[in-house]
Every structure is written in structure tokens, then in C-alpha cells.
Chimera marker file (.cmm) of the C-alpha trace (Angstrom):
<marker_set name="trace">
<marker id="1" x="71.278" y="156.554" z="68.798" r="1" g="1" b="0" radius="0.5"/>
<marker id="2" x="73.530" y="159.386" z="68.459" r="1" g="1" b="0" radius="0.5"/>
<marker id="3" x="75.050" y="159.975" z="71.983" r="1" g="1" b="0" radius="0.5"/>
<marker id="4" x="75.640" y="157.459" z="74.862" r="1" g="1" b="0" radius="0.5"/>
<marker id="5" x="77.077" y="157.580" z="78.126" r="1" g="1" b="0" radius="0.5"/>
<marker id="6" x="80.666" y="156.575" z="77.849" r="1" g="1" b="0" radius="0.5"/>
<marker id="7" x="82.092" y="153.604" z="79.528" r="1" g="1" b="0" radius="0.5"/>
<marker id="8" x="85.645" y="152.715" z="80.713" r="1" g="1" b="0" radius="0.5"/>
<marker id="9" x="86.306" y="150.971" z="77.687" r="1" g="1" b="0" radius="0.5"/>
<marker id="10" x="85.303" y="154.268" z="75.464" r="1" g="1" b="0" radius="0.5"/>
<marker id="11" x="87.982" y="156.313" z="77.779" r="1" g="1" b="0" radius="0.5"/>
<marker id="12" x="90.905" y="155.534" z="75.282" r="1" g="1" b="0" radius="0.5"/>
<marker id="13" x="88.681" y="156.817" z="72.507" r="1" g="1" b="0" radius="0.5"/>
<marker id="14" x="87.621" y="160.098" z="74.009" r="1" g="1" b="0" radius="0.5"/>
<marker id="15" x="91.048" y="160.847" z="75.343" r="1" g="1" b="0" radius="0.5"/>
<marker id="16" x="92.655" y="160.471" z="71.737" r="1" g="1" b="0" radius="0.5"/>
<marker id="17" x="90.078" y="163.163" z="70.492" r="1" g="1" b="0" radius="0.5"/>
<marker id="18" x="90.347" y="165.445" z="73.254" r="1" g="1" b="0" radius="0.5"/>
<marker id="19" x="94.072" y="166.334" z="71.665" r="1" g="1" b="0" radius="0.5"/>
<marker id="20" x="92.835" y="167.349" z="68.529" r="1" g="1" b="0" radius="0.5"/>
<marker id="21" x="89.880" y="169.242" z="70.369" r="1" g="1" b="0" radius="0.5"/>
<marker id="22" x="92.021" y="171.460" z="72.242" r="1" g="1" b="0" radius="0.5"/>
<marker id="23" x="94.175" y="171.762" z="69.488" r="1" g="1" b="0" radius="0.5"/>
<marker id="24" x="91.494" y="173.673" z="67.685" r="1" g="1" b="0" radius="0.5"/>
<marker id="25" x="90.489" y="175.291" z="70.176" r="1" g="1" b="0" radius="0.5"/>
<marker id="26" x="93.619" y="177.144" z="70.923" r="1" g="1" b="0" radius="0.5"/>
<marker id="27" x="94.997" y="177.207" z="67.537" r="1" g="1" b="0" radius="0.5"/>
<marker id="28" x="98.390" y="175.796" z="68.833" r="1" g="1" b="0" radius="0.5"/>
<marker id="29" x="99.653" y="172.623" z="70.228" r="1" g="1" b="0" radius="0.5"/>
<marker id="30" x="97.100" y="170.947" z="72.917" r="1" g="1" b="0" radius="0.5"/>
<marker id="31" x="97.919" y="170.959" z="76.343" r="1" g="1" b="0" radius="0.5"/>
<marker id="32" x="96.792" y="168.155" z="79.005" r="1" g="1" b="0" radius="0.5"/>
<marker id="33" x="93.094" y="168.734" z="80.274" r="1" g="1" b="0" radius="0.5"/>
<marker id="34" x="93.512" y="168.615" z="84.073" r="1" g="1" b="0" radius="0.5"/>
<marker id="35" x="89.830" y="167.642" z="84.707" r="1" g="1" b="0" radius="0.5"/>
<marker id="36" x="89.245" y="164.508" z="82.564" r="1" g="1" b="0" radius="0.5"/>
<marker id="37" x="90.009" y="161.904" z="84.970" r="1" g="1" b="0" radius="0.5"/>
<marker id="38" x="86.916" y="163.532" z="87.348" r="1" g="1" b="0" radius="0.5"/>
<marker id="39" x="84.732" y="162.547" z="84.283" r="1" g="1" b="0" radius="0.5"/>
<marker id="40" x="85.418" y="159.017" z="84.988" r="1" g="1" b="0" radius="0.5"/>
<marker id="41" x="85.722" y="159.250" z="88.744" r="1" g="1" b="0" radius="0.5"/>
<marker id="42" x="83.076" y="162.042" z="89.842" r="1" g="1" b="0" radius="0.5"/>
<marker id="43" x="79.414" y="161.503" z="90.155" r="1" g="1" b="0" radius="0.5"/>
<marker id="44" x="78.865" y="165.048" z="89.391" r="1" g="1" b="0" radius="0.5"/>
<marker id="45" x="80.397" y="164.577" z="85.812" r="1" g="1" b="0" radius="0.5"/>
<marker id="46" x="79.474" y="162.706" z="82.577" r="1" g="1" b="0" radius="0.5"/>
<marker id="47" x="81.277" y="161.929" z="79.433" r="1" g="1" b="0" radius="0.5"/>
<marker id="48" x="79.386" y="161.071" z="76.383" r="1" g="1" b="0" radius="0.5"/>
<marker id="49" x="80.277" y="159.178" z="73.337" r="1" g="1" b="0" radius="0.5"/>
<marker id="50" x="78.805" y="160.620" z="70.082" r="1" g="1" b="0" radius="0.5"/>
<marker id="51" x="78.231" y="158.204" z="67.189" r="1" g="1" b="0" radius="0.5"/>
<marker id="52" x="76.560" y="155.370" z="66.181" r="1" g="1" b="0" radius="0.5"/>
<marker id="53" x="78.948" y="152.686" z="64.910" r="1" g="1" b="0" radius="0.5"/>
<marker id="54" x="82.558" y="154.284" z="66.177" r="1" g="1" b="0" radius="0.5"/>
<marker id="55" x="82.781" y="157.496" z="67.994" r="1" g="1" b="0" radius="0.5"/>
<marker id="56" x="82.855" y="160.767" z="66.053" r="1" g="1" b="0" radius="0.5"/>
<marker id="57" x="82.747" y="163.004" z="69.326" r="1" g="1" b="0" radius="0.5"/>
<marker id="58" x="82.236" y="163.529" z="73.100" r="1" g="1" b="0" radius="0.5"/>
<marker id="59" x="80.491" y="165.709" z="75.681" r="1" g="1" b="0" radius="0.5"/>
<marker id="60" x="82.140" y="166.353" z="79.050" r="1" g="1" b="0" radius="0.5"/>
<marker id="61" x="78.703" y="167.332" z="81.045" r="1" g="1" b="0" radius="0.5"/>
<marker id="62" x="78.869" y="168.464" z="84.639" r="1" g="1" b="0" radius="0.5"/>
<marker id="63" x="76.778" y="169.885" z="87.363" r="1" g="1" b="0" radius="0.5"/>
<marker id="64" x="78.014" y="173.345" z="88.629" r="1" g="1" b="0" radius="0.5"/>
<marker id="65" x="78.102" y="173.847" z="91.692" r="1" g="1" b="0" radius="0.5"/>
<marker id="66" x="75.811" y="176.538" z="91.442" r="1" g="1" b="0" radius="0.5"/>
<marker id="67" x="72.287" y="176.041" z="90.947" r="1" g="1" b="0" radius="0.5"/>
<marker id="68" x="69.295" y="178.047" z="89.992" r="1" g="1" b="0" radius="0.5"/>
<marker id="69" x="67.111" y="180.316" z="92.231" r="1" g="1" b="0" radius="0.5"/>
<marker id="70" x="64.705" y="177.148" z="93.178" r="1" g="1" b="0" radius="0.5"/>
<marker id="71" x="67.769" y="175.118" z="94.226" r="1" g="1" b="0" radius="0.5"/>
<marker id="72" x="67.750" y="172.993" z="90.903" r="1" g="1" b="0" radius="0.5"/>
<marker id="73" x="71.226" y="172.006" z="89.800" r="1" g="1" b="0" radius="0.5"/>
<marker id="74" x="72.576" y="173.613" z="86.569" r="1" g="1" b="0" radius="0.5"/>
<marker id="75" x="74.588" y="171.313" z="84.243" r="1" g="1" b="0" radius="0.5"/>
<marker id="76" x="77.104" y="172.715" z="81.898" r="1" g="1" b="0" radius="0.5"/>
<marker id="77" x="78.474" y="171.148" z="78.493" r="1" g="1" b="0" radius="0.5"/>
<marker id="78" x="81.775" y="171.570" z="79.804" r="1" g="1" b="0" radius="0.5"/>
<marker id="79" x="83.472" y="170.226" z="76.201" r="1" g="1" b="0" radius="0.5"/>
<marker id="80" x="81.829" y="169.253" z="73.167" r="1" g="1" b="0" radius="0.5"/>
<marker id="81" x="83.620" y="167.977" z="70.126" r="1" g="1" b="0" radius="0.5"/>
<marker id="82" x="82.927" y="166.298" z="66.920" r="1" g="1" b="0" radius="0.5"/>
<marker id="83" x="85.517" y="165.169" z="64.494" r="1" g="1" b="0" radius="0.5"/>
<marker id="84" x="85.706" y="167.360" z="61.402" r="1" g="1" b="0" radius="0.5"/>
<marker id="85" x="85.233" y="164.839" z="59.063" r="1" g="1" b="0" radius="0.5"/>
<marker id="86" x="81.458" y="164.056" z="60.703" r="1" g="1" b="0" radius="0.5"/>
<marker id="87" x="80.641" y="167.829" z="60.859" r="1" g="1" b="0" radius="0.5"/>
<marker id="88" x="77.470" y="169.466" z="59.224" r="1" g="1" b="0" radius="0.5"/>
<marker id="89" x="75.693" y="166.355" z="59.118" r="1" g="1" b="0" radius="0.5"/>
<marker id="90" x="73.431" y="166.930" z="61.925" r="1" g="1" b="0" radius="0.5"/>
<marker id="91" x="74.843" y="164.706" z="64.220" r="1" g="1" b="0" radius="0.5"/>
<marker id="92" x="76.490" y="167.198" z="66.623" r="1" g="1" b="0" radius="0.5"/>
<marker id="93" x="72.641" y="168.822" z="67.136" r="1" g="1" b="0" radius="0.5"/>
<marker id="94" x="71.369" y="164.962" z="67.221" r="1" g="1" b="0" radius="0.5"/>
<marker id="95" x="73.883" y="164.331" z="69.634" r="1" g="1" b="0" radius="0.5"/>
<marker id="96" x="73.100" y="167.785" z="71.986" r="1" g="1" b="0" radius="0.5"/>
<marker id="97" x="69.286" y="166.992" z="71.864" r="1" g="1" b="0" radius="0.5"/>
<marker id="98" x="69.674" y="163.490" z="72.822" r="1" g="1" b="0" radius="0.5"/>
<marker id="99" x="71.739" y="164.680" z="76.061" r="1" g="1" b="0" radius="0.5"/>
<marker id="100" x="69.785" y="167.370" z="77.091" r="1" g="1" b="0" radius="0.5"/>
<marker id="101" x="66.608" y="165.293" z="76.725" r="1" g="1" b="0" radius="0.5"/>
<marker id="102" x="68.245" y="162.521" z="78.655" r="1" g="1" b="0" radius="0.5"/>
<marker id="103" x="69.008" y="165.387" z="81.663" r="1" g="1" b="0" radius="0.5"/>
<marker id="104" x="66.116" y="167.950" z="81.797" r="1" g="1" b="0" radius="0.5"/>
<marker id="105" x="66.550" y="171.003" z="83.921" r="1" g="1" b="0" radius="0.5"/>
<marker id="106" x="68.499" y="173.949" z="84.233" r="1" g="1" b="0" radius="0.5"/>
<marker id="107" x="71.894" y="174.159" z="81.550" r="1" g="1" b="0" radius="0.5"/>
<marker id="108" x="74.290" y="176.260" z="80.513" r="1" g="1" b="0" radius="0.5"/>
<marker id="109" x="76.783" y="176.628" z="77.718" r="1" g="1" b="0" radius="0.5"/>
<marker id="110" x="79.785" y="178.557" z="77.836" r="1" g="1" b="0" radius="0.5"/>
<marker id="111" x="81.276" y="179.712" z="74.122" r="1" g="1" b="0" radius="0.5"/>
<marker id="112" x="84.907" y="181.217" z="73.716" r="1" g="1" b="0" radius="0.5"/>
<marker id="113" x="84.402" y="185.115" z="72.074" r="1" g="1" b="0" radius="0.5"/>
<marker id="114" x="86.720" y="184.134" z="68.628" r="1" g="1" b="0" radius="0.5"/>
<marker id="115" x="84.459" y="180.794" z="68.170" r="1" g="1" b="0" radius="0.5"/>
<marker id="116" x="81.845" y="181.849" z="65.525" r="1" g="1" b="0" radius="0.5"/>
<marker id="117" x="80.882" y="178.224" z="64.916" r="1" g="1" b="0" radius="0.5"/>
<marker id="118" x="79.831" y="177.759" z="68.298" r="1" g="1" b="0" radius="0.5"/>
<marker id="119" x="77.895" y="180.965" z="68.110" r="1" g="1" b="0" radius="0.5"/>
<marker id="120" x="76.031" y="179.763" z="65.572" r="1" g="1" b="0" radius="0.5"/>
<marker id="121" x="75.769" y="175.902" z="66.153" r="1" g="1" b="0" radius="0.5"/>
<marker id="122" x="74.616" y="176.214" z="69.820" r="1" g="1" b="0" radius="0.5"/>
<marker id="123" x="71.397" y="178.762" z="69.735" r="1" g="1" b="0" radius="0.5"/>
<marker id="124" x="70.582" y="176.596" z="66.823" r="1" g="1" b="0" radius="0.5"/>
<marker id="125" x="70.802" y="173.138" z="68.766" r="1" g="1" b="0" radius="0.5"/>
<marker id="126" x="69.083" y="174.579" z="72.258" r="1" g="1" b="0" radius="0.5"/>
<marker id="127" x="66.142" y="175.366" z="69.636" r="1" g="1" b="0" radius="0.5"/>
<marker id="128" x="66.238" y="172.677" z="67.875" r="1" g="1" b="0" radius="0.5"/>
<marker id="129" x="65.871" y="169.915" z="71.019" r="1" g="1" b="0" radius="0.5"/>
<marker id="130" x="63.172" y="172.104" z="72.345" r="1" g="1" b="0" radius="0.5"/>
<marker id="131" x="64.802" y="174.097" z="75.266" r="1" g="1" b="0" radius="0.5"/>
<marker id="132" x="63.532" y="177.533" z="76.434" r="1" g="1" b="0" radius="0.5"/>
<marker id="133" x="66.551" y="180.036" z="76.425" r="1" g="1" b="0" radius="0.5"/>
<marker id="134" x="66.361" y="182.048" z="79.664" r="1" g="1" b="0" radius="0.5"/>
<marker id="135" x="68.985" y="184.696" z="79.111" r="1" g="1" b="0" radius="0.5"/>
<marker id="136" x="72.768" y="184.969" z="77.864" r="1" g="1" b="0" radius="0.5"/>
<marker id="137" x="75.708" y="186.579" z="79.824" r="1" g="1" b="0" radius="0.5"/>
<marker id="138" x="79.212" y="187.690" z="79.432" r="1" g="1" b="0" radius="0.5"/>
<marker id="139" x="82.048" y="186.991" z="81.595" r="1" g="1" b="0" radius="0.5"/>
<marker id="140" x="84.924" y="189.041" z="81.669" r="1" g="1" b="0" radius="0.5"/>
<marker id="141" x="87.108" y="186.646" z="80.298" r="1" g="1" b="0" radius="0.5"/>
<marker id="142" x="86.098" y="186.788" z="76.790" r="1" g="1" b="0" radius="0.5"/>
<marker id="143" x="82.939" y="183.807" z="77.513" r="1" g="1" b="0" radius="0.5"/>
<marker id="144" x="79.421" y="184.066" z="76.310" r="1" g="1" b="0" radius="0.5"/>
<marker id="145" x="77.062" y="182.100" z="78.620" r="1" g="1" b="0" radius="0.5"/>
<marker id="146" x="73.872" y="180.564" z="77.315" r="1" g="1" b="0" radius="0.5"/>
<marker id="147" x="71.449" y="179.487" z="79.992" r="1" g="1" b="0" radius="0.5"/>
<marker id="148" x="68.509" y="177.400" z="78.989" r="1" g="1" b="0" radius="0.5"/>
<marker id="149" x="66.124" y="175.199" z="80.425" r="1" g="1" b="0" radius="0.5"/>
<marker id="150" x="65.093" y="171.566" z="79.203" r="1" g="1" b="0" radius="0.5"/>
<marker id="151" x="61.419" y="170.734" z="80.218" r="1" g="1" b="0" radius="0.5"/>
<marker id="152" x="60.736" y="166.643" z="81.394" r="1" g="1" b="0" radius="0.5"/>
<link id1="1" id2="2" r="1" g="1" b="0" radius="0.2"/>
<link id1="2" id2="3" r="1" g="1" b="0" radius="0.2"/>
<link id1="3" id2="4" r="1" g="1" b="0" radius="0.2"/>
<link id1="4" id2="5" r="1" g="1" b="0" radius="0.2"/>
<link id1="5" id2="6" r="1" g="1" b="0" radius="0.2"/>
<link id1="6" id2="7" r="1" g="1" b="0" radius="0.2"/>
<link id1="7" id2="8" r="1" g="1" b="0" radius="0.2"/>
<link id1="8" id2="9" r="1" g="1" b="0" radius="0.2"/>
<link id1="9" id2="10" r="1" g="1" b="0" radius="0.2"/>
<link id1="10" id2="11" r="1" g="1" b="0" radius="0.2"/>
<link id1="11" id2="12" r="1" g="1" b="0" radius="0.2"/>
<link id1="12" id2="13" r="1" g="1" b="0" radius="0.2"/>
<link id1="13" id2="14" r="1" g="1" b="0" radius="0.2"/>
<link id1="14" id2="15" r="1" g="1" b="0" radius="0.2"/>
<link id1="15" id2="16" r="1" g="1" b="0" radius="0.2"/>
<link id1="16" id2="17" r="1" g="1" b="0" radius="0.2"/>
<link id1="17" id2="18" r="1" g="1" b="0" radius="0.2"/>
<link id1="18" id2="19" r="1" g="1" b="0" radius="0.2"/>
<link id1="19" id2="20" r="1" g="1" b="0" radius="0.2"/>
<link id1="20" id2="21" r="1" g="1" b="0" radius="0.2"/>
<link id1="21" id2="22" r="1" g="1" b="0" radius="0.2"/>
<link id1="22" id2="23" r="1" g="1" b="0" radius="0.2"/>
<link id1="23" id2="24" r="1" g="1" b="0" radius="0.2"/>
<link id1="24" id2="25" r="1" g="1" b="0" radius="0.2"/>
<link id1="25" id2="26" r="1" g="1" b="0" radius="0.2"/>
<link id1="26" id2="27" r="1" g="1" b="0" radius="0.2"/>
<link id1="27" id2="28" r="1" g="1" b="0" radius="0.2"/>
<link id1="28" id2="29" r="1" g="1" b="0" radius="0.2"/>
<link id1="29" id2="30" r="1" g="1" b="0" radius="0.2"/>
<link id1="30" id2="31" r="1" g="1" b="0" radius="0.2"/>
<link id1="31" id2="32" r="1" g="1" b="0" radius="0.2"/>
<link id1="32" id2="33" r="1" g="1" b="0" radius="0.2"/>
<link id1="33" id2="34" r="1" g="1" b="0" radius="0.2"/>
<link id1="34" id2="35" r="1" g="1" b="0" radius="0.2"/>
<link id1="35" id2="36" r="1" g="1" b="0" radius="0.2"/>
<link id1="36" id2="37" r="1" g="1" b="0" radius="0.2"/>
<link id1="37" id2="38" r="1" g="1" b="0" radius="0.2"/>
<link id1="38" id2="39" r="1" g="1" b="0" radius="0.2"/>
<link id1="39" id2="40" r="1" g="1" b="0" radius="0.2"/>
<link id1="40" id2="41" r="1" g="1" b="0" radius="0.2"/>
<link id1="41" id2="42" r="1" g="1" b="0" radius="0.2"/>
<link id1="42" id2="43" r="1" g="1" b="0" radius="0.2"/>
<link id1="43" id2="44" r="1" g="1" b="0" radius="0.2"/>
<link id1="44" id2="45" r="1" g="1" b="0" radius="0.2"/>
<link id1="45" id2="46" r="1" g="1" b="0" radius="0.2"/>
<link id1="46" id2="47" r="1" g="1" b="0" radius="0.2"/>
<link id1="47" id2="48" r="1" g="1" b="0" radius="0.2"/>
<link id1="48" id2="49" r="1" g="1" b="0" radius="0.2"/>
<link id1="49" id2="50" r="1" g="1" b="0" radius="0.2"/>
<link id1="50" id2="51" r="1" g="1" b="0" radius="0.2"/>
<link id1="51" id2="52" r="1" g="1" b="0" radius="0.2"/>
<link id1="52" id2="53" r="1" g="1" b="0" radius="0.2"/>
<link id1="53" id2="54" r="1" g="1" b="0" radius="0.2"/>
<link id1="54" id2="55" r="1" g="1" b="0" radius="0.2"/>
<link id1="55" id2="56" r="1" g="1" b="0" radius="0.2"/>
<link id1="56" id2="57" r="1" g="1" b="0" radius="0.2"/>
<link id1="57" id2="58" r="1" g="1" b="0" radius="0.2"/>
<link id1="58" id2="59" r="1" g="1" b="0" radius="0.2"/>
<link id1="59" id2="60" r="1" g="1" b="0" radius="0.2"/>
<link id1="60" id2="61" r="1" g="1" b="0" radius="0.2"/>
<link id1="61" id2="62" r="1" g="1" b="0" radius="0.2"/>
<link id1="62" id2="63" r="1" g="1" b="0" radius="0.2"/>
<link id1="63" id2="64" r="1" g="1" b="0" radius="0.2"/>
<link id1="64" id2="65" r="1" g="1" b="0" radius="0.2"/>
<link id1="65" id2="66" r="1" g="1" b="0" radius="0.2"/>
<link id1="66" id2="67" r="1" g="1" b="0" radius="0.2"/>
<link id1="67" id2="68" r="1" g="1" b="0" radius="0.2"/>
<link id1="68" id2="69" r="1" g="1" b="0" radius="0.2"/>
<link id1="69" id2="70" r="1" g="1" b="0" radius="0.2"/>
<link id1="70" id2="71" r="1" g="1" b="0" radius="0.2"/>
<link id1="71" id2="72" r="1" g="1" b="0" radius="0.2"/>
<link id1="72" id2="73" r="1" g="1" b="0" radius="0.2"/>
<link id1="73" id2="74" r="1" g="1" b="0" radius="0.2"/>
<link id1="74" id2="75" r="1" g="1" b="0" radius="0.2"/>
<link id1="75" id2="76" r="1" g="1" b="0" radius="0.2"/>
<link id1="76" id2="77" r="1" g="1" b="0" radius="0.2"/>
<link id1="77" id2="78" r="1" g="1" b="0" radius="0.2"/>
<link id1="78" id2="79" r="1" g="1" b="0" radius="0.2"/>
<link id1="79" id2="80" r="1" g="1" b="0" radius="0.2"/>
<link id1="80" id2="81" r="1" g="1" b="0" radius="0.2"/>
<link id1="81" id2="82" r="1" g="1" b="0" radius="0.2"/>
<link id1="82" id2="83" r="1" g="1" b="0" radius="0.2"/>
<link id1="83" id2="84" r="1" g="1" b="0" radius="0.2"/>
<link id1="84" id2="85" r="1" g="1" b="0" radius="0.2"/>
<link id1="85" id2="86" r="1" g="1" b="0" radius="0.2"/>
<link id1="86" id2="87" r="1" g="1" b="0" radius="0.2"/>
<link id1="87" id2="88" r="1" g="1" b="0" radius="0.2"/>
<link id1="88" id2="89" r="1" g="1" b="0" radius="0.2"/>
<link id1="89" id2="90" r="1" g="1" b="0" radius="0.2"/>
<link id1="90" id2="91" r="1" g="1" b="0" radius="0.2"/>
<link id1="91" id2="92" r="1" g="1" b="0" radius="0.2"/>
<link id1="92" id2="93" r="1" g="1" b="0" radius="0.2"/>
<link id1="93" id2="94" r="1" g="1" b="0" radius="0.2"/>
<link id1="94" id2="95" r="1" g="1" b="0" radius="0.2"/>
<link id1="95" id2="96" r="1" g="1" b="0" radius="0.2"/>
<link id1="96" id2="97" r="1" g="1" b="0" radius="0.2"/>
<link id1="97" id2="98" r="1" g="1" b="0" radius="0.2"/>
<link id1="98" id2="99" r="1" g="1" b="0" radius="0.2"/>
<link id1="99" id2="100" r="1" g="1" b="0" radius="0.2"/>
<link id1="100" id2="101" r="1" g="1" b="0" radius="0.2"/>
<link id1="101" id2="102" r="1" g="1" b="0" radius="0.2"/>
<link id1="102" id2="103" r="1" g="1" b="0" radius="0.2"/>
<link id1="103" id2="104" r="1" g="1" b="0" radius="0.2"/>
<link id1="104" id2="105" r="1" g="1" b="0" radius="0.2"/>
<link id1="105" id2="106" r="1" g="1" b="0" radius="0.2"/>
<link id1="106" id2="107" r="1" g="1" b="0" radius="0.2"/>
<link id1="107" id2="108" r="1" g="1" b="0" radius="0.2"/>
<link id1="108" id2="109" r="1" g="1" b="0" radius="0.2"/>
<link id1="109" id2="110" r="1" g="1" b="0" radius="0.2"/>
<link id1="110" id2="111" r="1" g="1" b="0" radius="0.2"/>
<link id1="111" id2="112" r="1" g="1" b="0" radius="0.2"/>
<link id1="112" id2="113" r="1" g="1" b="0" radius="0.2"/>
<link id1="113" id2="114" r="1" g="1" b="0" radius="0.2"/>
<link id1="114" id2="115" r="1" g="1" b="0" radius="0.2"/>
<link id1="115" id2="116" r="1" g="1" b="0" radius="0.2"/>
<link id1="116" id2="117" r="1" g="1" b="0" radius="0.2"/>
<link id1="117" id2="118" r="1" g="1" b="0" radius="0.2"/>
<link id1="118" id2="119" r="1" g="1" b="0" radius="0.2"/>
<link id1="119" id2="120" r="1" g="1" b="0" radius="0.2"/>
<link id1="120" id2="121" r="1" g="1" b="0" radius="0.2"/>
<link id1="121" id2="122" r="1" g="1" b="0" radius="0.2"/>
<link id1="122" id2="123" r="1" g="1" b="0" radius="0.2"/>
<link id1="123" id2="124" r="1" g="1" b="0" radius="0.2"/>
<link id1="124" id2="125" r="1" g="1" b="0" radius="0.2"/>
<link id1="125" id2="126" r="1" g="1" b="0" radius="0.2"/>
<link id1="126" id2="127" r="1" g="1" b="0" radius="0.2"/>
<link id1="127" id2="128" r="1" g="1" b="0" radius="0.2"/>
<link id1="128" id2="129" r="1" g="1" b="0" radius="0.2"/>
<link id1="129" id2="130" r="1" g="1" b="0" radius="0.2"/>
<link id1="130" id2="131" r="1" g="1" b="0" radius="0.2"/>
<link id1="131" id2="132" r="1" g="1" b="0" radius="0.2"/>
<link id1="132" id2="133" r="1" g="1" b="0" radius="0.2"/>
<link id1="133" id2="134" r="1" g="1" b="0" radius="0.2"/>
<link id1="134" id2="135" r="1" g="1" b="0" radius="0.2"/>
<link id1="135" id2="136" r="1" g="1" b="0" radius="0.2"/>
<link id1="136" id2="137" r="1" g="1" b="0" radius="0.2"/>
<link id1="137" id2="138" r="1" g="1" b="0" radius="0.2"/>
<link id1="138" id2="139" r="1" g="1" b="0" radius="0.2"/>
<link id1="139" id2="140" r="1" g="1" b="0" radius="0.2"/>
<link id1="140" id2="141" r="1" g="1" b="0" radius="0.2"/>
<link id1="141" id2="142" r="1" g="1" b="0" radius="0.2"/>
<link id1="142" id2="143" r="1" g="1" b="0" radius="0.2"/>
<link id1="143" id2="144" r="1" g="1" b="0" radius="0.2"/>
<link id1="144" id2="145" r="1" g="1" b="0" radius="0.2"/>
<link id1="145" id2="146" r="1" g="1" b="0" radius="0.2"/>
<link id1="146" id2="147" r="1" g="1" b="0" radius="0.2"/>
<link id1="147" id2="148" r="1" g="1" b="0" radius="0.2"/>
<link id1="148" id2="149" r="1" g="1" b="0" radius="0.2"/>
<link id1="149" id2="150" r="1" g="1" b="0" radius="0.2"/>
<link id1="150" id2="151" r="1" g="1" b="0" radius="0.2"/>
<link id1="151" id2="152" r="1" g="1" b="0" radius="0.2"/>
</marker_set>
């Protein structure tokens, strides 16, 4: 299996991967991730482990306070990371597809303006998972947001 819901015993491994992930995004020494504890406490957040035998990445999924036009909750890929040595082998795409399939409905993914790899990865991953792209929006903070739906 490419991804599974994280268990309490997975927390240390995910936390350990968080530092290089945040450093990669910011281009400098990582700072604390203020919401990490909530993924282990709040029912509207799901931490996922990516990798079969040992963790090769993680996904942090949350339900947004806003909902779709019909009141359906919207899930967001808040954070998604694959260790550099495990990239470009299909693991990320397979993990994303598995996570989306386990949570049908409306989704949103934010992509930082300077993250060219994510701009290529996410539309492909959504399409490969069978997602229906609804729209792309752009915020003032330089984040592109992909809005899509996963059918049950």
C-alpha cells in the first residue's frame, strides 16, 4: 500500500521528515509547524504515512471550514512530502490517488508560486486519480489553488 492513515507510533517519523520538508519549501532553516499537534488531536485533520515498509513521506489532510455550494465539506492537502531519494518513482502519485479515493468529495490543493515541481505534479496526480478538475484560483499571497472533485 502506498499510503495509510498515520498511527500514534508514526508521529516521530513524520515529525522528523517535517524539518527537511519545511526547509525545502522555505529555502532556509525550518521553523516550527504550528499546526502539527492538531493532526494528532482534531477529528477534522488526518495525518498519512506514505511508503510501504518504511515511511518515505507524509500527507497532512484537513477539512476546511468552508464547504462546497451544496454544503459538502472541502478537504485540503495541507502538506505533502516525499523524501528526495524516493521521488520520481510514482510513489507520490500513487499515494495521492489512494488518499483521494479514501475520501471522495471536494478537494483543494494550494501550490506556492515558486514551486514548479508541484505545478507539474498536482494536475497530473489529480488526473491519474480520476479527479474532476473544477477550477484553479489564484490568491493575493501567490498561491494557486486547484479545486477538484473525487467521485465515490
